[in-house]
HTML snippet that shows the backbone in 3Dmol.js (N, CA, C, O; Angstrom):
<script src="https://3Dmol.org/build/3Dmol-min.js"></script>
<div id="view" style="width:600px;height:400px;position:relative"></div>
<script>
const pdb = `
ATOM      1  N   MET A   1      40.421  31.826 109.408  1.00  0.00           N
ATOM      2  CA  MET A   1      41.334  32.574 108.930  1.00  0.00           C
ATOM      3  C   MET A   1      41.786  31.605 107.726  1.00  0.00           C
ATOM      4  O   MET A   1      41.446  31.968 106.600  1.00  0.00           O
ATOM      5  N   PHE A   2      42.527  30.392 107.849  1.00  0.00           N
ATOM      6  CA  PHE A   2      42.809  29.902 106.818  1.00  0.00           C
ATOM      7  C   PHE A   2      42.445  28.278 106.862  1.00  0.00           C
ATOM      8  O   PHE A   2      42.966  27.469 107.630  1.00  0.00           O
ATOM      9  N   SER A   3      41.292  27.952 105.726  1.00  0.00           N
ATOM     10  CA  SER A   3      40.693  26.377 106.077  1.00  0.00           C
ATOM     11  C   SER A   3      40.748  25.724 104.396  1.00  0.00           C
ATOM     12  O   SER A   3      40.817  26.204 103.265  1.00  0.00           O
ATOM     13  N   LYS A   4      40.673  24.326 105.021  1.00  0.00           N
ATOM     14  CA  LYS A   4      40.818  23.310 103.920  1.00  0.00           C
ATOM     15  C   LYS A   4      39.997  23.933 102.614  1.00  0.00           C
ATOM     16  O   LYS A   4      38.870  24.359 102.866  1.00  0.00           O
ATOM     17  N   PRO A   5      40.361  24.002 101.545  1.00  0.00           N
ATOM     18  CA  PRO A   5      39.771  24.044 100.278  1.00  0.00           C
ATOM     19  C   PRO A   5      38.509  23.127 100.404  1.00  0.00           C
ATOM     20  O   PRO A   5      38.508  22.044 100.990  1.00  0.00           O
ATOM     21  N   VAL A   6      37.655  23.582  99.906  1.00  0.00           N
ATOM     22  CA  VAL A   6      36.662  22.379  99.649  1.00  0.00           C
ATOM     23  C   VAL A   6      36.191  21.339  98.392  1.00  0.00           C
ATOM     24  O   VAL A   6      35.600  20.268  98.251  1.00  0.00           O
ATOM     25  N   ARG A   7      36.839  22.361  97.598  1.00  0.00           N
ATOM     26  CA  ARG A   7      36.885  21.811  96.018  1.00  0.00           C
ATOM     27  C   ARG A   7      38.436  22.072  95.528  1.00  0.00           C
ATOM     28  O   ARG A   7      38.886  23.217  95.557  1.00  0.00           O
ATOM     29  N   TRP A   8      38.857  21.487  95.291  1.00  0.00           N
ATOM     30  CA  TRP A   8      40.536  21.385  95.256  1.00  0.00           C
ATOM     31  C   TRP A   8      40.938  22.010  93.671  1.00  0.00           C
ATOM     32  O   TRP A   8      41.809  22.835  93.395  1.00  0.00           O
ATOM     33  N   GLU A   9      40.116  21.408  92.888  1.00  0.00           N
ATOM     34  CA  GLU A   9      40.234  21.507  91.345  1.00  0.00           C
ATOM     35  C   GLU A   9      40.030  23.109  91.323  1.00  0.00           C
ATOM     36  O   GLU A   9      40.677  23.778  90.518  1.00  0.00           O
ATOM     37  N   MET A  10      39.011  23.790  92.327  1.00  0.00           N
ATOM     38  CA  MET A  10      38.714  25.167  91.827  1.00  0.00           C
ATOM     39  C   MET A  10      39.725  25.963  92.642  1.00  0.00           C
ATOM     40  O   MET A  10      39.994  27.104  92.264  1.00  0.00           O
ATOM     41  N   TYR A  11      40.385  25.393  93.871  1.00  0.00           N
ATOM     42  CA  TYR A  11      41.288  25.900  94.595  1.00  0.00           C
ATOM     43  C   TYR A  11      42.927  25.969  93.703  1.00  0.00           C
ATOM     44  O   TYR A  11      43.945  26.545  94.087  1.00  0.00           O
ATOM     45  N   TRP A  12      42.765  25.342  92.703  1.00  0.00           N
ATOM     46  CA  TRP A  12      44.003  25.340  91.926  1.00  0.00           C
ATOM     47  C   TRP A  12      43.972  26.063  90.803  1.00  0.00           C
ATOM     48  O   TRP A  12      44.984  26.510  90.263  1.00  0.00           O
ATOM     49  N   LYS A  13      42.698  26.232  90.350  1.00  0.00           N
ATOM     50  CA  LYS A  13      42.465  26.903  89.058  1.00  0.00           C
ATOM     51  C   LYS A  13      42.615  28.455  89.504  1.00  0.00           C
ATOM     52  O   LYS A  13      43.313  29.263  88.892  1.00  0.00           O
ATOM     53  N   GLU A  14      41.871  28.744  90.636  1.00  0.00           N
ATOM     54  CA  GLU A  14      42.205  30.197  91.093  1.00  0.00           C
ATOM     55  C   GLU A  14      43.090  30.387  91.676  1.00  0.00           C
ATOM     56  O   GLU A  14      43.086  31.583  91.970  1.00  0.00           O
ATOM     57  N   LEU A  15      44.249  29.717  92.211  1.00  0.00           N
ATOM     58  CA  LEU A  15      45.788  29.941  92.593  1.00  0.00           C
ATOM     59  C   LEU A  15      46.291  30.159  91.594  1.00  0.00           C
ATOM     60  O   LEU A  15      47.186  31.002  91.663  1.00  0.00           O
ATOM     61  N   PHE A  16      46.025  29.592  90.286  1.00  0.00           N
ATOM     62  CA  PHE A  16      47.073  29.755  89.244  1.00  0.00           C
ATOM     63  C   PHE A  16      46.585  30.969  88.702  1.00  0.00           C
ATOM     64  O   PHE A  16      47.514  31.733  88.443  1.00  0.00           O
ATOM     65  N   ARG A  17      45.371  31.463  88.415  1.00  0.00           N
ATOM     66  CA  ARG A  17      44.764  32.696  87.678  1.00  0.00           C
ATOM     67  C   ARG A  17      45.337  34.084  88.645  1.00  0.00           C
ATOM     68  O   ARG A  17      45.556  35.159  88.087  1.00  0.00           O
ATOM     69  N   GLN A  18      45.471  33.964  89.621  1.00  0.00           N
ATOM     70  CA  GLN A  18      45.759  35.188  90.673  1.00  0.00           C
ATOM     71  C   GLN A  18      47.509  35.445  90.251  1.00  0.00           C
ATOM     72  O   GLN A  18      47.973  36.549  89.964  1.00  0.00           O
ATOM     73  N   MET A  19      48.365  34.045  90.302  1.00  0.00           N
ATOM     74  CA  MET A  19      49.358  33.881  90.057  1.00  0.00           C
ATOM     75  C   MET A  19      49.854  34.763  88.506  1.00  0.00           C
ATOM     76  O   MET A  19      50.769  35.574  88.369  1.00  0.00           O
ATOM     77  N   VAL A  20      49.081  34.356  87.697  1.00  0.00           N
ATOM     78  CA  VAL A  20      49.326  34.946  86.487  1.00  0.00           C
ATOM     79  C   VAL A  20      48.781  36.421  86.302  1.00  0.00           C
ATOM     80  O   VAL A  20      49.514  37.308  85.866  1.00  0.00           O
ATOM     81  N   ASP A  21      47.614  36.617  86.613  1.00  0.00           N
ATOM     82  CA  ASP A  21      47.260  37.933  86.884  1.00  0.00           C
ATOM     83  C   ASP A  21      48.475  39.111  87.681  1.00  0.00           C
ATOM     84  O   ASP A  21      48.566  40.262  87.254  1.00  0.00           O
ATOM     85  N   ILE A  22      49.174  38.707  88.635  1.00  0.00           N
ATOM     86  CA  ILE A  22      49.745  39.246  89.698  1.00  0.00           C
ATOM     87  C   ILE A  22      51.271  39.250  88.648  1.00  0.00           C
ATOM     88  O   ILE A  22      51.921  40.270  88.422  1.00  0.00           O
ATOM     89  N   GLY A  23      51.573  38.016  88.172  1.00  0.00           N
ATOM     90  CA  GLY A  23      52.726  38.743  87.458  1.00  0.00           C
ATOM     91  C   GLY A  23      52.714  39.177  85.957  1.00  0.00           C
ATOM     92  O   GLY A  23      53.766  39.605  85.484  1.00  0.00           O
ATOM     93  N   ALA A  24      51.590  39.095  85.173  1.00  0.00           N
ATOM     94  CA  ALA A  24      51.437  39.918  83.940  1.00  0.00           C
ATOM     95  C   ALA A  24      51.258  41.357  83.961  1.00  0.00           C
ATOM     96  O   ALA A  24      51.513  42.183  83.085  1.00  0.00           O
ATOM     97  N   GLY A  25      50.590  41.561  85.558  1.00  0.00           N
ATOM     98  CA  GLY A  25      50.362  42.818  86.030  1.00  0.00           C
ATOM     99  C   GLY A  25      51.620  43.665  86.128  1.00  0.00           C
ATOM    100  O   GLY A  25      51.838  44.699  85.497  1.00  0.00           O
ATOM    101  N   SER A  26      52.411  43.076  87.009  1.00  0.00           N
ATOM    102  CA  SER A  26      53.552  43.358  87.001  1.00  0.00           C
ATOM    103  C   SER A  26      54.673  43.655  86.047  1.00  0.00           C
ATOM    104  O   SER A  26      55.621  44.309  86.482  1.00  0.00           O
ATOM    105  N   ALA A  27      54.677  43.276  84.867  1.00  0.00           N
ATOM    106  CA  ALA A  27      55.429  43.161  83.853  1.00  0.00           C
ATOM    107  C   ALA A  27      55.997  44.490  83.513  1.00  0.00           C
ATOM    108  O   ALA A  27      57.211  44.691  83.564  1.00  0.00           O
ATOM    109  N   PHE A  28      55.202  45.335  83.191  1.00  0.00           N
ATOM    110  CA  PHE A  28      55.454  46.500  82.956  1.00  0.00           C
ATOM    111  C   PHE A  28      56.230  47.533  84.555  1.00  0.00           C
ATOM    112  O   PHE A  28      57.102  48.354  84.270  1.00  0.00           O
ATOM    113  N   ILE A  29      56.026  47.456  85.321  1.00  0.00           N
ATOM    114  CA  ILE A  29      56.734  47.735  86.457  1.00  0.00           C
ATOM    115  C   ILE A  29      58.349  47.137  86.308  1.00  0.00           C
ATOM    116  O   ILE A  29      59.382  47.800  86.401  1.00  0.00           O
ATOM    117  N   VAL A  30      58.244  46.010  86.108  1.00  0.00           N
ATOM    118  CA  VAL A  30      59.194  45.301  86.235  1.00  0.00           C
ATOM    119  C   VAL A  30      60.272  45.871  85.165  1.00  0.00           C
ATOM    120  O   VAL A  30      61.383  46.310  85.459  1.00  0.00           O
ATOM    121  N   LEU A  31      59.703  45.773  83.823  1.00  0.00           N
ATOM    122  CA  LEU A  31      60.640  46.263  82.901  1.00  0.00           C
ATOM    123  C   LEU A  31      61.106  47.647  82.737  1.00  0.00           C
ATOM    124  O   LEU A  31      62.107  48.034  82.133  1.00  0.00           O
ATOM    125  N   LEU A  32      60.221  48.333  83.372  1.00  0.00           N
ATOM    126  CA  LEU A  32      60.301  50.010  83.318  1.00  0.00           C
ATOM    127  C   LEU A  32      61.589  49.918  84.793  1.00  0.00           C
ATOM    128  O   LEU A  32      62.499  50.665  84.433  1.00  0.00           O
ATOM    129  N   VAL A  33      61.804  49.567  85.618  1.00  0.00           N
ATOM    130  CA  VAL A  33      62.867  49.548  86.764  1.00  0.00           C
ATOM    131  C   VAL A  33      63.844  48.775  86.100  1.00  0.00           C
ATOM    132  O   VAL A  33      65.010  49.099  86.322  1.00  0.00           O
ATOM    133  N   SER A  34      63.614  47.725  85.253  1.00  0.00           N
ATOM    134  CA  SER A  34      64.867  46.993  84.263  1.00  0.00           C
ATOM    135  C   SER A  34      65.756  48.528  83.361  1.00  0.00           C
ATOM    136  O   SER A  34      66.875  49.032  83.459  1.00  0.00           O
ATOM    137  N   LEU A  35      64.876  48.732  82.766  1.00  0.00           N
ATOM    138  CA  LEU A  35      65.655  49.973  81.600  1.00  0.00           C
ATOM    139  C   LEU A  35      66.176  50.795  82.695  1.00  0.00           C
ATOM    140  O   LEU A  35      67.374  51.024  82.527  1.00  0.00           O
ATOM    141  N   PHE A  36      65.588  51.430  83.986  1.00  0.00           N
ATOM    142  CA  PHE A  36      66.224  52.452  84.339  1.00  0.00           C
ATOM    143  C   PHE A  36      67.479  52.059  85.343  1.00  0.00           C
ATOM    144  O   PHE A  36      68.323  52.913  85.611  1.00  0.00           O
ATOM    145  N   ILE A  37      67.560  50.651  85.911  1.00  0.00           N
ATOM    146  CA  ILE A  37      68.810  50.466  86.616  1.00  0.00           C
ATOM    147  C   ILE A  37      69.742  50.160  85.126  1.00  0.00           C
ATOM    148  O   ILE A  37      70.917  50.526  85.162  1.00  0.00           O
ATOM    149  N   GLY A  38      69.332  49.631  84.092  1.00  0.00           N
ATOM    150  CA  GLY A  38      70.250  49.564  82.996  1.00  0.00           C
ATOM    151  C   GLY A  38      71.101  50.941  82.625  1.00  0.00           C
ATOM    152  O   GLY A  38      72.329  50.985  82.550  1.00  0.00           O
ATOM    153  N   ALA A  39      70.387  51.823  82.454  1.00  0.00           N
ATOM    154  CA  ALA A  39      70.663  53.021  82.240  1.00  0.00           C
ATOM    155  C   ALA A  39      71.785  53.489  83.135  1.00  0.00           C
ATOM    156  O   ALA A  39      72.868  53.824  82.656  1.00  0.00           O
ATOM    157  N   VAL A  40      71.461  53.523  84.831  1.00  0.00           N
ATOM    158  CA  VAL A  40      72.660  54.205  85.329  1.00  0.00           C
ATOM    159  C   VAL A  40      73.691  53.252  85.657  1.00  0.00           C
ATOM    160  O   VAL A  40      74.640  53.598  86.361  1.00  0.00           O
ATOM    161  N   THR A  41      73.573  51.983  85.167  1.00  0.00           N
ATOM    162  CA  THR A  41      74.608  50.944  85.235  1.00  0.00           C
ATOM    163  C   THR A  41      75.475  51.462  84.112  1.00  0.00           C
ATOM    164  O   THR A  41      76.628  51.813  84.363  1.00  0.00           O
ATOM    165  N   ALA A  42      74.957  51.533  82.815  1.00  0.00           N
ATOM    166  CA  ALA A  42      75.716  52.168  81.730  1.00  0.00           C
ATOM    167  C   ALA A  42      76.761  53.338  81.832  1.00  0.00           C
ATOM    168  O   ALA A  42      77.964  53.339  81.574  1.00  0.00           O
ATOM    169  N   ILE A  43      75.874  54.400  82.319  1.00  0.00           N
ATOM    170  CA  ILE A  43      76.448  55.673  82.573  1.00  0.00           C
ATOM    171  C   ILE A  43      77.192  55.211  83.514  1.00  0.00           C
ATOM    172  O   ILE A  43      78.304  55.235  82.986  1.00  0.00           O
ATOM    173  N   ALA A  44      77.373  54.664  84.918  1.00  0.00           N
ATOM    174  CA  ALA A  44      78.120  54.599  86.043  1.00  0.00           C
ATOM    175  C   ALA A  44      79.437  54.054  85.056  1.00  0.00           C
ATOM    176  O   ALA A  44      80.508  54.658  85.121  1.00  0.00           O
ATOM    177  N   ASN A  45      79.305  53.121  84.336  1.00  0.00           N
ATOM    178  CA  ASN A  45      80.578  52.474  83.864  1.00  0.00           C
ATOM    179  C   ASN A  45      81.185  53.033  83.024  1.00  0.00           C
ATOM    180  O   ASN A  45      82.393  52.830  82.904  1.00  0.00           O
ATOM    181  N   ARG A  46      80.397  54.034  82.079  1.00  0.00           N
ATOM    182  CA  ARG A  46      80.924  54.937  81.026  1.00  0.00           C
ATOM    183  C   ARG A  46      82.042  56.026  81.777  1.00  0.00           C
ATOM    184  O   ARG A  46      83.209  56.142  81.401  1.00  0.00           O
ATOM    185  N   VAL A  47      81.452  56.761  82.868  1.00  0.00           N
ATOM    186  CA  VAL A  47      82.269  57.586  83.640  1.00  0.00           C
ATOM    187  C   VAL A  47      83.368  56.904  84.592  1.00  0.00           C
ATOM    188  O   VAL A  47      84.390  57.477  84.968  1.00  0.00           O
ATOM    189  N   SER A  48      83.067  55.833  84.863  1.00  0.00           N
ATOM    190  CA  SER A  48      84.401  54.752  85.172  1.00  0.00           C
ATOM    191  C   SER A  48      85.603  54.686  84.414  1.00  0.00           C
ATOM    192  O   SER A  48      86.804  54.826  84.647  1.00  0.00           O
ATOM    193  N   VAL A  49      84.637  54.337  83.087  1.00  0.00           N
ATOM    194  CA  VAL A  49      86.073  54.414  82.158  1.00  0.00           C
ATOM    195  C   VAL A  49      86.835  55.748  81.629  1.00  0.00           C
ATOM    196  O   VAL A  49      88.034  55.944  81.431  1.00  0.00           O
ATOM    197  N   ILE A  50      85.779  56.538  81.484  1.00  0.00           N
ATOM    198  CA  ILE A  50      86.806  57.896  81.148  1.00  0.00           C
ATOM    199  C   ILE A  50      87.484  58.638  82.243  1.00  0.00           C
ATOM    200  O   ILE A  50      88.378  59.439  81.968  1.00  0.00           O
ATOM    201  N   GLN A  51      87.062  58.390  83.636  1.00  0.00           N
ATOM    202  CA  GLN A  51      88.124  58.792  84.558  1.00  0.00           C
ATOM    203  C   GLN A  51      89.335  57.716  84.491  1.00  0.00           C
ATOM    204  O   GLN A  51      90.478  58.168  84.563  1.00  0.00           O
ATOM    205  N   GLU A  52      89.190  56.619  84.387  1.00  0.00           N
ATOM    206  CA  GLU A  52      90.396  55.775  84.290  1.00  0.00           C
ATOM    207  C   GLU A  52      91.717  55.908  83.107  1.00  0.00           C
ATOM    208  O   GLU A  52      92.913  55.683  83.294  1.00  0.00           O
ATOM    209  N   GLN A  53      90.836  56.470  81.525  1.00  0.00           N
ATOM    210  CA  GLN A  53      91.716  56.851  80.756  1.00  0.00           C
ATOM    211  C   GLN A  53      92.384  58.337  81.262  1.00  0.00           C
ATOM    212  O   GLN A  53      93.553  58.718  81.200  1.00  0.00           O
ATOM    213  N   HIS A  54      91.333  58.928  81.717  1.00  0.00           N
ATOM    214  CA  HIS A  54      92.198  60.438  81.858  1.00  0.00           C
ATOM    215  C   HIS A  54      93.245  60.138  82.976  1.00  0.00           C
ATOM    216  O   HIS A  54      94.294  60.780  82.922  1.00  0.00           O
ATOM    217  N   LEU A  55      93.042  59.051  84.186  1.00  0.00           N
ATOM    218  CA  LEU A  55      94.211  58.744  84.755  1.00  0.00           C
ATOM    219  C   LEU A  55      95.270  58.416  84.046  1.00  0.00           C
ATOM    220  O   LEU A  55      96.363  58.980  84.114  1.00  0.00           O
ATOM    221  N   HIS A  56      94.899  57.226  83.140  1.00  0.00           N
ATOM    222  CA  HIS A  56      96.417  57.160  82.476  1.00  0.00           C
ATOM    223  C   HIS A  56      97.157  58.264  81.575  1.00  0.00           C
ATOM    224  O   HIS A  56      98.344  58.567  81.451  1.00  0.00           O
ATOM    225  N   ALA A  57      96.106  58.685  81.064  1.00  0.00           N
ATOM    226  CA  ALA A  57      96.863  60.070  79.989  1.00  0.00           C
ATOM    227  C   ALA A  57      97.479  60.796  81.095  1.00  0.00           C
ATOM    228  O   ALA A  57      98.618  61.164  80.807  1.00  0.00           O
ATOM    229  N   THR A  58      97.067  61.145  82.352  1.00  0.00           N
ATOM    230  CA  THR A  58      97.834  62.027  83.259  1.00  0.00           C
ATOM    231  C   THR A  58      99.065  61.630  83.483  1.00  0.00           C
ATOM    232  O   THR A  58     100.056  62.357  83.419  1.00  0.00           O
ATOM    233  N   ILE A  59      99.047  60.101  83.838  1.00  0.00           N
ATOM    234  CA  ILE A  59     100.482  59.639  84.470  1.00  0.00           C
ATOM    235  C   ILE A  59     101.089  59.498  83.376  1.00  0.00           C
ATOM    236  O   ILE A  59     102.235  59.941  83.450  1.00  0.00           O
ATOM    237  N   LEU A  60     100.759  58.970  82.145  1.00  0.00           N
ATOM    238  CA  LEU A  60     101.795  59.099  80.977  1.00  0.00           C
ATOM    239  C   LEU A  60     102.327  60.680  80.727  1.00  0.00           C
ATOM    240  O   LEU A  60     103.485  60.891  80.368  1.00  0.00           O
ATOM    241  N   TYR A  61     101.579  61.521  80.904  1.00  0.00           N
ATOM    242  CA  TYR A  61     102.097  63.090  80.490  1.00  0.00           C
ATOM    243  C   TYR A  61     103.134  63.521  81.563  1.00  0.00           C
ATOM    244  O   TYR A  61     104.164  64.149  81.318  1.00  0.00           O
ATOM    245  N   ARG A  62     102.664  63.038  82.959  1.00  0.00           N
ATOM    246  CA  ARG A  62     103.736  63.221  84.329  1.00  0.00           C
ATOM    247  C   ARG A  62     104.840  62.434  83.621  1.00  0.00           C
ATOM    248  O   ARG A  62     105.540  63.219  82.982  1.00  0.00           O
ATOM    249  N   SER A  63     105.180  61.382  83.523  1.00  0.00           N
ATOM    250  CA  SER A  63     106.170  60.678  83.280  1.00  0.00           C
ATOM    251  C   SER A  63     106.918  61.054  81.911  1.00  0.00           C
ATOM    252  O   SER A  63     107.921  60.392  81.645  1.00  0.00           O
ATOM    253  N   HIS A  64     106.598  61.854  81.204  1.00  0.00           N
ATOM    254  CA  HIS A  64     106.813  62.455  80.080  1.00  0.00           C
ATOM    255  C   HIS A  64     107.956  63.271  80.116  1.00  0.00           C
ATOM    256  O   HIS A  64     109.037  63.230  79.530  1.00  0.00           O
ATOM    257  N   ARG A  65     107.285  64.272  81.226  1.00  0.00           N
ATOM    258  CA  ARG A  65     107.555  65.681  81.638  1.00  0.00           C
ATOM    259  C   ARG A  65     108.867  65.186  82.652  1.00  0.00           C
ATOM    260  O   ARG A  65     109.992  65.684  82.595  1.00  0.00           O
ATOM    261  N   ALA A  66     108.546  64.349  83.365  1.00  0.00           N
ATOM    262  CA  ALA A  66     109.605  64.021  84.003  1.00  0.00           C
ATOM    263  C   ALA A  66     111.255  63.466  83.533  1.00  0.00           C
ATOM    264  O   ALA A  66     112.341  63.576  84.103  1.00  0.00           O
ATOM    265  N   GLN A  67     110.907  62.933  82.432  1.00  0.00           N
ATOM    266  CA  GLN A  67     112.083  62.523  81.894  1.00  0.00           C
ATOM    267  C   GLN A  67     112.666  63.929  81.045  1.00  0.00           C
ATOM    268  O   GLN A  67     113.750  63.880  80.464  1.00  0.00           O
ATOM    269  N   HIS A  68     111.924  65.018  81.048  1.00  0.00           N
ATOM    270  CA  HIS A  68     112.478  66.761  80.631  1.00  0.00           C
ATOM    271  C   HIS A  68     112.932  67.365  81.221  1.00  0.00           C
ATOM    272  O   HIS A  68     113.567  68.341  80.823  1.00  0.00           O
ATOM    273  N   GLY A  69     112.737  66.896  82.937  1.00  0.00           N
ATOM    274  CA  GLY A  69     113.208  67.486  84.037  1.00  0.00           C
ATOM    275  C   GLY A  69     112.255  68.572  84.180  1.00  0.00           C
ATOM    276  O   GLY A  69     112.779  69.452  84.864  1.00  0.00           O
ATOM    277  N   ASP A  70     111.179  68.858  83.857  1.00  0.00           N
ATOM    278  CA  ASP A  70     110.170  69.816  83.943  1.00  0.00           C
ATOM    279  C   ASP A  70     108.907  69.471  84.624  1.00  0.00           C
ATOM    280  O   ASP A  70     107.892  70.057  84.246  1.00  0.00           O
ATOM    281  N   ILE A  71     108.831  68.669  85.503  1.00  0.00           N
ATOM    282  CA  ILE A  71     107.679  67.650  86.108  1.00  0.00           C
ATOM    283  C   ILE A  71     106.230  68.461  86.129  1.00  0.00           C
ATOM    284  O   ILE A  71     105.158  68.214  85.577  1.00  0.00           O
ATOM    285  N   TRP A  72     106.718  69.672  87.117  1.00  0.00           N
ATOM    286  CA  TRP A  72     105.832  70.621  87.934  1.00  0.00           C
ATOM    287  C   TRP A  72     105.364  71.490  86.744  1.00  0.00           C
ATOM    288  O   TRP A  72     104.518  72.289  87.147  1.00  0.00           O
ATOM    289  N   GLU A  73     105.618  71.623  85.390  1.00  0.00           N
ATOM    290  CA  GLU A  73     105.105  72.954  84.413  1.00  0.00           C
ATOM    291  C   GLU A  73     103.846  72.333  84.061  1.00  0.00           C
ATOM    292  O   GLU A  73     103.749  71.161  84.425  1.00  0.00           O
ATOM    293  N   TRP A  74     102.977  72.765  83.519  1.00  0.00           N
ATOM    294  CA  TRP A  74     102.111  72.317  82.871  1.00  0.00           C
ATOM    295  C   TRP A  74     102.226  73.021  80.958  1.00  0.00           C
ATOM    296  O   TRP A  74     102.937  73.955  80.587  1.00  0.00           O
ATOM    297  N   PRO A  75     101.418  72.306  80.223  1.00  0.00           N
ATOM    298  CA  PRO A  75     102.288  72.918  79.069  1.00  0.00           C
ATOM    299  C   PRO A  75     101.640  74.651  78.764  1.00  0.00           C
ATOM    300  O   PRO A  75     100.505  74.996  79.091  1.00  0.00           O
ATOM    301  N   ARG A  76     102.547  75.464  78.156  1.00  0.00           N
ATOM    302  CA  ARG A  76     102.269  76.506  78.142  1.00  0.00           C
ATOM    303  C   ARG A  76     101.531  76.760  76.594  1.00  0.00           C
ATOM    304  O   ARG A  76     102.053  76.190  75.635  1.00  0.00           O
ATOM    305  N   PRO A  77     100.413  77.552  76.386  1.00  0.00           N
ATOM    306  CA  PRO A  77      99.753  77.827  75.326  1.00  0.00           C
ATOM    307  C   PRO A  77     100.821  77.975  74.273  1.00  0.00           C
ATOM    308  O   PRO A  77     102.008  78.240  74.464  1.00  0.00           O
ATOM    309  N   SER A  78     100.229  77.768  73.178  1.00  0.00           N
ATOM    310  CA  SER A  78     101.010  78.277  71.947  1.00  0.00           C
ATOM    311  C   SER A  78     101.278  79.672  71.684  1.00  0.00           C
ATOM    312  O   SER A  78     100.076  79.850  71.488  1.00  0.00           O
ATOM    313  N   PRO A  79     101.848  81.016  71.472  1.00  0.00           N
ATOM    314  CA  PRO A  79     101.784  81.721  70.720  1.00  0.00           C
ATOM    315  C   PRO A  79     101.024  81.912  69.339  1.00  0.00           C
ATOM    316  O   PRO A  79     101.153  81.219  68.330  1.00  0.00           O
ATOM    317  N   HIS A  80     100.151  83.083  69.541  1.00  0.00           N
ATOM    318  CA  HIS A  80      99.514  83.249  68.303  1.00  0.00           C
ATOM    319  C   HIS A  80     100.267  84.192  67.592  1.00  0.00           C
ATOM    320  O   HIS A  80      99.924  84.527  66.458  1.00  0.00           O
TER     321      HIS A  80
END
`;
const viewer = $3Dmol.createViewer("view");
viewer.addModel(pdb, "pdb");
viewer.setStyle({}, {cartoon: {color: "spectrum"}});
viewer.zoomTo();
viewer.render();
</script>
């Protein structure tokens, strides 16, 4: 199965050549996966920010309406 290399110089050259082949061969896959992970993270972050802004706007609206005594009424559409 495993044996001691006869020529150490050839062993190291072949080892580093294979390491470079594996690294360079997988660079495209790593780049592709990184792009997808970055896109998903950016979208999730944006959705989180939008939800937080909506929550703050709702709280501000409700607190404003509570000061005027009609907390459970939504704004009525303006007559046209």
